[in-house]
N, C-alpha and C positions, 0 to 999 in steps of 0.2 A: 400317760400310760393307761392301759386297760385294766381295771381292778380285777377282773376275772383271771388275768394272767399273772398276777403277782404271786411269788413263791410264799409269801407270808400272808396270803389273803384270809386264811382261817383265823389269824389273830386280829384281823381288822374288824372293828365293831362300830366305827362311825365313818361318815362320808368325809372325803378330802376335797378341798376347793380345786386342787389341780386336776383331780379325777373328773370333777364336773366339767371343767374346761375342756378336757380331752374328749369327753363324750360329745359335747356340742361341736367341737372341731371336726371329729370324725364323721359325725352325722351331716354336717354342712357340706363336706366334700364327697359324700357318698360312700365312705368306707364302713359305715356302721348303719345297720338296718333296724336295730332294736329301739325300745322306748328311750326318751331323753335321759332317764336315770334309773338304774336298777338299785333296789334296796340292798343293803349288805346281807340281809338274811336270805334273800332270793338268790343272790350270787353264791352264798355259802352252800345252800342246798344243791345248786346246780353243779358246783365243783365237787361235792361229795359223791355225785352220781357217776361221774366220769373221771378218768385220770387227766393229768395235766397235758400229756402229749396228745391223747385222743381228743381232748377239748380243742386244742389248737387246730387240729386237722379237720374236725367235724363240726365246729361251732356254727350254728345257723346265723349267729349275729354278725359274722364277718363275710364281706364279699370276697376279699383276697386272703389267701392263706400265706401269712408272712412268717414263715418258720426259718429262723436263723440258727446257725451252729457256732458253738464256741470253739476255742483252740483245741479242745479235747474231743471234738466231734459229737458232743452231746447236744440234743435239741435245747435251744434257749429261746422260747417264745417271747418276742418283744416287737414293738412297732418300729418300722423303718423310719428313716428321716422323712419329714413331710415333703411331698413332691412340689416342684415349682408350679407357680400359677400358669406359666407359659412353657410350652415344650421347647427344649433346646436339644440340638443334635449332640449325640454322644457316640463315640466310637465303640463303646462297650455294649450298647443296647441297639436292637434292631429298630428300623424306622417304623413309625406307626402307619398302619395300613389305612387307606382312605375309608371314610365312613359314608355309607350310602343310605338313602331312605329305605325303609323296610319293604316298600312295595316294588323296588327295582330288582330285577334278576341280573346277576353278574357272573360271567364266566371266570374261571380260575386262571386263564392264561395272562401272562405279563407281556403286553404289547410295547415294543420299542422301535423307534426309527432313528436313523442318522439325520443330523441337521443340515449337512452341507448340500446345497443344490449344485448339481453338476454344471460347470462352465466349460466352454471349449478350451482344450489344452493348446497352447501356442506351439505350433510345429516348426514354422520358419521355412526358409527356402532350402535348407539342407535336406529336408525330407519331402518338401513340396516342389511344385513347378512354377517358376516365375513366368507369368503371362503378360505382365506389363511393368516397365520400369523406365523412369526418366534417366537419361545418360548422365547429363551434367546439371547439377543443381548448385547454384551459388550458396555456399554455407558460410559459417563463421570463419574468419580469416581472410576472406575475399571482400571486395567492396564494389559498389556501383561505379561504373566508368562512363558509359554512354548508352543511348537508346535509339531505336529507329522503328518506324512503322513496320509491323510484321515480325519484329524480333530478330532472331538469328538468321543470318544469310545462308543460302544453300537449299538443298532439297530436304523436304520434311521426311524424316525417317519413320518407318512403320514400326512402332514399338510393340503393338499387339502381336500375338502369335498368329500364324497362318493356319486357317482351318483345313483339316485333311479331307473334308467332304461334307455332304449335307447331314450326315449322322453325327458329326463332331459337335458336341454341345458345350464346348468351351466358351465362356463369356469373353467378349472383347471389350477392354477397358480403354478409356480416353479421358484426359483432363487438360490437354493443352489448348484450352480456349479461355476466353475472358472470365476471370474470377474462379477458374477451375483450380482444384487442389487435390491431387493424388500422386504420390511418388512411385508406389510399387504395389502390385497385386500378385499374390502367391496362391496357386490352386493346391489345396491340401487334401481335397476329396472331390468326388464327382460334382457335388453341388455346394462345396464349401470353399470360401476364399478368405485369406488374411490380407488386410489392406494396411499400408503404411502411408501416412500423410506427410506432405512436404512441410518442413519448418518455414517460417517467414524467411524470405531471401536475405542472405548475408547474416543470418543468425543461426543458432542451434536450438531455438526455443519456439514456443507459441504454436502448438498443434491443436487446433480446436475446430476451425472451419474446414468443411469438406464439401466438394461439389464435383461430381464426376459422372461419366456416361458409361452405360453398359449396352451391348448389342448381342444378338444371337440368343435371345431368351427362349425358355421353354415354359409353357403355360402350366402344366400339371405338376411340375417339380417344386420342391421346397428348398430354397437356397438359404445359405447362412453366410452373412458377412460379419467379419470381426476386424475392427480397427484396433491396432495393437500398440500405438505409440502416442496416446493422449497424455497430457501432462497434469491436468487439474484433478485433484483427489476427489472432488465432489462435483456432481452434475445433476441437472434436472432429469436426465435419462434414468436416474436411479429412483425417481419418484413419479414415473408415468409418462414422461415426454417421449414422443415417437419421432423418428426421422421423416423427412419429406421425400416423396417419390413423384415423378412426372413421367407419364406414358405418352409418347408421340401419337400412337394410334388412338388412344382415348381422347387426346386433344383434337384430332382431326374428325373423328367419327361421332364423339359424344360431347365435345366441347368441355371436357374436364381437364383442369390444369393440375397444379400441385395439390397433393393431398397427403395426410399423415397415414403412414403404413408401417407395418412391422409387428412381429410377435416375438415372444420369448426374449424380450429386451433386457439386457443386463449391463451394468456398469461396474467394473471390478478392477482390482489391482492386478497387473501383469505378474505372473509367477516367475518370470525370468529375471534374475538379479545379476547384473554385470558390474556392480559396484558403483554405478553412476546414479543419476537421478531416477527415481522410480517412474515407470510408465503405467498407464491405466488403459483398460480395454473397453470398448463398446461393441456388443454383439447383438444381432437381431436376425430373425428369419423373415423371408418374404416369398410370396407366390406371385409371379408376374401375371398380368391379366391377359396377355396374348403371346402367341408364338412369334418368333422372329420380329420382336418389337425392339425399339430403341427407347431406353428409359434413363432417367437421371435421378441421382440421389443428392440431397443437400442437407446441411445442418439447419439452414433456415431459408426462407424465400429469397432467392438471389435478386439483387438490384445492381446492375453493372454500370460502368461509366458510360457505355453506349446507350443504355436505357435513359440515363440522365440527359445525354445530349439530344436524343430524340424528343424528350419532353421539353427541354428548353427551346429547341427549334420550333416546336409547335407554338410556344408562347411568343417567340419573336415574330412568327408569321401571322399571329392573330392581330388584326388591326385594332381591336378594342383593348386587348390586354397590353399591347406594346405601348399604349399611351401612358399607362401608370406603372409599368414594369420595365425598368431599364437594365439590360443585360450587359455586364462589363467583365473584363478580364482582371481578376485580382492580382494574379501572378502566374508564373509557370512553375510546375513542379520540377523535381530533380531530373525526371525523364523528359521534361518538356511538354507535359500535358497541361492543358489550361485549367486553372482553378477559377471557377466562375463566381461572380458577385452579382446578386440581384438587389436592386434598390426599388422598393415598392411603396408608392404613395401617390395620392391624387394631386394633380397640379394645384398650387395655391394661388389665390387671387391677388394677394399682396405679399411683399417681402416680410412684413410683420407676422402675417399668418404662417408663412413658411418657417420663420425662426421660432415660433411658439410651439411647433410640433416636437413631441418627445420621440425618442428612438427606441426600437426593439431590435436586438441582434440575435439571430438564430443560426446555428451551424450543425452539421452532421458528418458522419463517417470519418472522424479522426481515427477510429479503429475500423479498418476496412472489412473485417469479418462480421461486424455488427450491422448487418443489412437492415435490421428492424428500424434503425434510426432513419434510414432513407425512406421507409414506408410512412413513418410519422411525418417526416418532412414533406413528402408528396401530398399527404392529406392536408397539411397546413397550406401548401401552395395552391392546391385545388380550391380551397375555400377562399383564401385571401384574394385570389385572382378572379373570383366569380362575380356575378352581378347581384349577389345577395345584399339586401340593405345593411345587414350587420357588417359585411365585408367593406362596403362603401364607407360606412361610418369609421371603421378602423383605419382605412386609408386616408380619411380626412384628418384624423387626429394623431396619426403616427407616421414615422418614417421607418420602414422595415429594411434592415440590412441582412441579407440571407446568403450564407455560404453553404450550398447544398451538399458539397463533397470536398472535404478538407484534404483527403488523402487519395487522390485518383490513382496514383502509382500503385499503392497497396491494393486497391480494389481491382485493378486490372490484372495484377499477377496472382491474385488469390491469397494474399497475406491475411492473417487473422488480426494482427495488432500493430505491426510496424510499417514504417515507410521504407523507401529504398536506402535510407541512411542506416537501417537496421535498428531503429530506435522508436519508442512509443511517442508519438507526437503530443499526446495529452499529458506528458511529463516535462515538456520543454517550452512552455509558454513564457518562461523567463529567459529564454535563450537570447544570446546576441549573435549567434552563428547564422547570419542571414542566408549564406550560400548553402548551408547544410539543411536548414529547416525553413525553406522559403514560405511554405503555406502558412505556418504558424506565425512567422515573423511579420508577414504582410497583414495577416488578420489582426494581430495585436496592434500594429501600427495604424490600421484603418480605424480601429475602435478608439485609439488615442486621439486621432484627429476628430472623430465624431464627438468625443466627450468635450473637446474644445468648442464645438459648435452648439451642442444642445445636450440636454439631460438624457441619459440612457436609462430608461425605466426598467428594462428586463434584458438579461442575457441568459440564453439557454442552449446547451450543447446536447444533441440527441445521441444516446448510446444504447447498447444492449447489455443484458445481464444473463449469465449462464447458470446461476445458482439460486436465484430467488424468483418466485412467481410474481405476477401482477406488474404494474407500472408505478414508479415512484420517483422522487426527486432527492438529490443530494444538494444541500445548500450550505450557507455559512452563518454562524451565529454573529449577531451584531452586538457589539459592546456598548454602543451609544444608548443610554437609557431613554432618550427621546424617541428612538425607533425600536424599542424593545419588543421582540416577537413579531415585528412587521414582516420580516423575511419569511415567516411561516404562513402568512395569510394567503398568498397565491396558491401554494400547494393544498391548503385546506379547501379553498374554493374549488380547485380542480377536482379534488376528491368528491365534492358534493355534486359537481356537474357530470362526473363519470364514475359513479359509485360502484359499477360492476367491473371496472378495469383498473382504476387508480386507487392505491392504498396509501393513505396518509400515515398510518402507523409504521409503514416500511421506510418512510422518509428519515433522513438523518442530516443534521446540521452541524456536525462536529468537523472542525478544520484540523486534520492531522498533519504532522510535519512531513510525512511521506507524500502528501497530496499538494504540497506548496506549488508545484509546477503545473498543476492542472488548470484548465481554462477557467473553471468557476472560481477558484481561489485567487488567481491572478487578476481577473476582472473585478472581483470583489474588493481586492486591495487597491485597484485603480479607482474605485469610487462607485461601483454599481452595486447597490444594496441588494437587489433581487437577482442574484447570480446563481444559476443552477446547472446541474447535470441531470438530464432526464434519462432514467434507466428503464428500458422496455425489456420484458422477459423474452427469452427464446421459447418459453413454454406457454403457459396460459394463465387463467384467472382462478382465484380461490374465493371470489366474492359474488354474492347475489345469484342471479339466475345463470350467470356464466361460470359458475363454480365447476371445477374439474373439466374444463374445456380448453382446447388449444386456441391461441390467438390466430386469427387469419389476417391477411393483408387489409381487409376491410375494417377489422377491429383497430388496427394500428392507424390507418388513415383517419378513422373517426376521432382518434385522440388528437390529431392535428386540428380538427374542427373544434374540439373542446378547449384547446389552448386559446383559440381566438375568442370563443365564448367567454372563457374565464378572464381574458384581458378586458372585455367590456364590463364585466362585473367588478373587476379590480379598480377600474378607472371611473366608475359610475360617480357622477357629481353628488348623488345622494349616498352619503357614507354609511347608511344603515347596515348594509351587508358587511362592509369592512369592519365596522365596530362590533357587529355580532360575532364575526369570526374571531376578532381579537379577544373578546370576552370568553369565547369558547376555548381559545388557546390557553388563556390563563387558568381556566378551570382544569383543562387536561394536564397542564404542567403541574398544578398543585397535586393532582392525583398521582402523577408520576413521582413527585418528590416524596409523598407519604409512602408510596410503594417502595421506594429505595430505602427509606428509613426502616420500614418493616422488615425488609430483607436483611438489613444490618442488625435487627433486633433492638432498634431504638424507638422509643415512643416520645415524640417531641411535638409540642405545640408551637408552630412557627409564628403564628399571629401575623403581624404586619411585615415581618422581615423575610417572608418566604421568597419574595422575588429578588432578594439579594444573592441567592445561591447561583453559582456559576452553572450555566446550562451545559457546558462541556463536561462537568463532573457527573451529570445525570445521564447523558447519552453515551452509548457504547460506540466504538469505532465502526466505520463502514466495513462492509464485506467485499470491497472492491479488490481488484487484482493487485498483486505485489508490485509496487513501482520499481523495486530494485532489479526486477527482471529486464527492464527496458530503459533505464536511465544511463547516463554516462555520455561519452563522446560518440559522435557518429562513426560508422564503420570505417570510412575512408581516412579518419584521423587516428584510428587506433594504432596503426603501424608506427606513426610518429611517436605516439605516447609509449608504445612498447620499447622503441629504441631509447627513449629518454630514461625509462625505468631500468633498462639493462645497463645504461651508462651509470646511473646512480648506484646500482648494485656493485658494479666494478669499482667505483670510487670508494664504496664502503669497505670492499675487500682489501683495497690498498692501504687503508688506515690501519695503524698498529692496534693490536688488541690490548686492552687494559691488562696490567699485571694481575696474575691470579694468585700466586703464592705470597706469603708474608715477606720472604726474602726479596722477591721482585719489587714489592711495594716499598720496602725500606730503601732499596737501591734507587728507585725512581724518586723517592722523597729527598734523598741526599743530593741527587743530581739537580732537582728543582731548586733546592736551597742554594747550591753553588751557583747556579745560573742567575738567581736573583741577586746574590751578593756581587757577582761580577758586573751585572748590569747597573746596580746601584753605584758601584765604584766608578764605572765609566761615565755615568751621568754626572757624578760629582766633579770628576776631572774635566769633563766637557764644559760644564758650567763655569768652573774656575778658570780654565785656560781660555775659554772663549770670551770671557768678559773683556780681557785686554785686547783680544784680536778685534772684536767688534768696535771697541773704543778707538783702535787705530784706524779702522775703516770709517768711523763716523766723524772724522775731522771735518769741521764745518768750513765751507768756502767763505769767501768774502761776503757773499749775499746770504749769510746763514739765516738771517731773519726770514727771508722769503722762502728759503728751503724748508725751514721748520714749520712755517705757517702752512705751506702747501701740503706738507706731510700730515699735519694735523687735520687738514680739511679732507684729504683723500683716504686716510686710514680711520677705521673705527676705533674707538677707545678700547684698550685692553681691559680685562677685568681688574687688574691691579691698579691701572690708572683711574678707573672709575671709583674704586674704593679709596684711592688717595684723595680724589677730589671730594668725595662725599664724607670723608672722615670728619672734617670740620670746615663748614662753609665759611666761617669767619677767618680761617687761617690761610695765609698766602705764603707760598714758598717760592723762592727764586730758583734758578736752574742749578746753581752750585749746591744749595742746601738739599734739593731733591736728589741730586746725583750722589752726594755723600751719604744720605740716608739709605738710598737703595743699595749702594755697594757695601756699606757697613753691615746691613742686615743679611746680605747675600753671603758675605764672608763668614759671619757667625753661623749661618745655617749649614754651610758646607763643612765647617770644622766640627759641628755637632754630629753630623751624619756618620763619619768614619774617622776616629782620632788617628788611626794608624795610616790613613791616606790623606794627610793634610795637604790642602792646596790653597795657595795664596792668591788673592784676587787683587791685582794692581789698581789702586785708586787713581792712577795718573791717566790723564787723557792726552792722547797723542795729537800733535798739531801738524804732523807731516802729511800733507795732502797727497803726496806722490806714492806713499806706501800702500800696498794692496793687502787685504786680509789673507790669512793662510788658506791655501786651496782646499785643504781637507776639513776646514771648519765651517765655512759659510754654507755650502750646499747641505751639509748635514743639519745645520741649525734651521735652515729654511724648510727642510723637509720634515724634521721631527718636532720642531718647536713652534715655528710661526704658523705653519699650515694646519696643524692639528693640535692645538693646546687642549689640555684636559680641564674642563670647567671646574671640577671639584678642587683643583689645586691652583686655580687662577688667582694667585696672590701677587702682591707687588714684587716679592723677592724672586719669583720664578723667571721674570724677564728683566734682568738688570740693565741690559743695554738698550732695551726699548725706551726707557725713560731718559737715558742719556741722549738718545738720538732725537727724542721728541722735544725735549726741553733745551733750547739753545742757551 
């Protein structure tokens, strides 16, 4: 409290400790400007000069006038509750205005902007004009049947609109060429077009790769293109990546090829909701460099099957390269296209030298839309086939097996991820369907044979990544403590050789269950320790001097050279580099472990046991594509599977539903009890009546000794017989004693089961060889008892006639 505001201040003659505390408290927070403590006499003289109310309103000691009113409306001067040290929002108080330096001039207007940036509204063909559309596109439900050179027979239709004259500025679209992908183009404004990509053939998924041509361009106009049916929620287009454009006039006149172009690039969710999977849009604006030009747009630098064939033809025609590079056919694809296999190594002088060489296996384009893998592969082939001393050394110590294009069918038709089977090949390396996935099956089989011949030091499959920048590897954690962290040495060396392109921190070595069918995991489980998937970004680098730049084809080809350079470091007889990288990896892992414990709020001194922690617990899962989108049976087998599923559903419908009400359950329970009782009675009668029948049939002929001995040799001992023999090895029973023992116990058992259904079992054995057993007894016994005895009841008494027949 403030002493000057107390109603009984006149009677106060000495200081109060609480008042001293309040003085200091108010002065500390700026609510009191007076001296630290007023004497009681001074306060008394001041209060006598003014009234209580006037003092509250005009006291110079207070910064704020805190006048409160009681329930009768009279002024009641007192201090409010102390304010919080930090400001919290309250609905009853206005927001605190920003505080400015006193030197700044500030206008009184309140400026406010909306936060939503305008994106093109999807119009569709209902309000626009379709200027290009493919007539028949194989989608989900259909499957590949056959292929021919040139594709469909007949006259090629003109899908583009017909220009009305030289003033018609409609763009002419086309994508029916190798690796092309565009299904439909809709003109929604003079210079604005909505584009729909074609899904992978025989599927309804995977729209990411685009590659199309436009003609009849205008130089001074600003065009807008919007792709409306992309499927991935995240993309590098959202963080600065640009599409690629190619101008034929610039290529002819200025020798300029593909280049990154586009402005006002946005990647956003499609606002149309049809209840199915959500679509995403990519929009950009462009100004063409020339009038009446022919231009191409692409997701990444295209590398077609024909480009590969021209390259391999040049290698085969080179007299020097053809000496150490053997070109073979690995297999034929579903469409009959050749899958090539290159074997690269220098000729060995002796068989022992040839056998001592280790192998390296490289492959690319399992995903046809990831053309960056082909550019890395081209860089590798350019170097390894050159006359460089390092290349010659690598050919001397290694045998390289290279499959440059695993999925030629998908590359040709412009798929993004799948083969003509409608499935992702990099999820089916465990397949046994040779006819459906020939490229993968023969590749795996080739590596199996190679492992039988020599050690495979490295396996690497080249891919592309649409959501992360830089280049990195996915590997597999090794559980063998002898080779602990060894699988990470090669990626770390590669990051040191290409520090502006390759990111070791983006690498991941966790083996997820959903990735069990990938090439790297299958080859790792086959025994290849250094088994990797190399991911090259569609975008660019965030490292070093190349930070915030797009990758070019030269950047990717240079990585192929760095793979060769790193191989030499990795296999250097001087293990100094290897051991240095291994020590660095252990230190990095220790830091990562401590970081994880800090995130969990735990402070732990691991000491010597830190390397016992599972590496899979430290690493997060990879950000690869969802394998569930592309696994399962190939498209041409789905119809059979659907028919089987329909048949199973029909069979389930035919089955009676379980009783739902208590009355139904009680009735069902009574019926089941009755059935069990009847069955038990029938079994007892059958055993009782059948004993005499079988005894009549089992009359021994004159050569009974031979018959019984042959029977014992041909038939396996029954469980009861074995128990009888093993009960007492020193006890021997003759045939009559055994028969009497069996029949007596059988009779007692039958009589115990149901007293009201007593059945006698005749102990007499018939000697009439001409009599046949009852026709209704023998087949039933053979079917129900002899062929399928229950092991848990395999006692001597279950088969009474068996011992009678076996023991003469």
